[in-house]
C-alpha positions, -999 to 999 in steps of 0.1 A, spaced: 155 -208 73 121 -212 94 90 -233 88 66 -216 62 31 -214 50 18 -217 15 -17 -212 8 -30 -214 -24 0 -231 -39 -3 -229 -79 -27 -203 -82 -27 -164 -87 -32 -159 -48 -1 -179 -37 21 -149 -35 -5 -130 -13 -41 -114 -20 -61 -82 -1 -91 -69 3 -102 -39 -11 -130 -14 1 -157 -5 -24 -163 28 -4 -129 34 -17 -133 24 -53 -166 44 -57 -152 75 -37 -155 102 -67 -129 124 -49 -103 99 -57 -82 101 -88 -79 67 -104 -38 64 -95 -50 68 -60 -72 39 -62 -45 17 -79 -22 25 -51 -47 18 -23 -58 -17 -41 -22 -26 -46 -14 -15 -8 -37 -38 2 -23 -69 -13 6 -72 10 -17 -73 43 -2 -59 81 30 -42 84 35 -36 50 62 -14 36 76 -20 1 99 8 -12 87 33 -33 108 22 -61 89 -9 -58 59 5 -57 65 26 -93 81 -5 -109 50 -27 -102 25 -3 -111 45 13 -138 40 48 -127 61 77 -114 72 91 -87 53 119 -86 22 101 -94 29 80 -63 36 108 -40 6 128 -50 -19 91 -50 -4 89 -15 -14 124 -5 -47 117 -18 -52 85 2 -42 103 34 -64 138 26 -93 114 22 -90 93 51 -78 62 36 -40 58 44 -19 69 68 20 67 65 45 61 94 82 69 90 102 44 103 138 53 115 170 33 120 187 33 158 209 62 145 180 84 138 178 82 103 150 75 77 146 38 73 114 31 54 78 40 53 51 23 69 16 25 47 -13 18 71 -46 11 55 -71 31 74 -105 10 79 -123 33 98 -120 68 76 -102 94 93 
């Protein structure tokens, strides 16, 4: 195992944290479930790709709610999703990209 850096040892921030844009939280066009998913994804930082199962389990939401929330965030310009593929060309995982400039 390589070297590691631990910040904020013994606090709620030890496992990571993120910044959430007030614009997103105050956007009346977004459903509250979309805001929840957005805030959750922000805690992962750059290059995050938690599985859909992990997101649903952590947030206690169903896969349909997650899918609808992601579509809502994408439609409103706050999120992009890149599908990653393995060397064999098969789907591997999603990479969620928080858009700092609304598309």
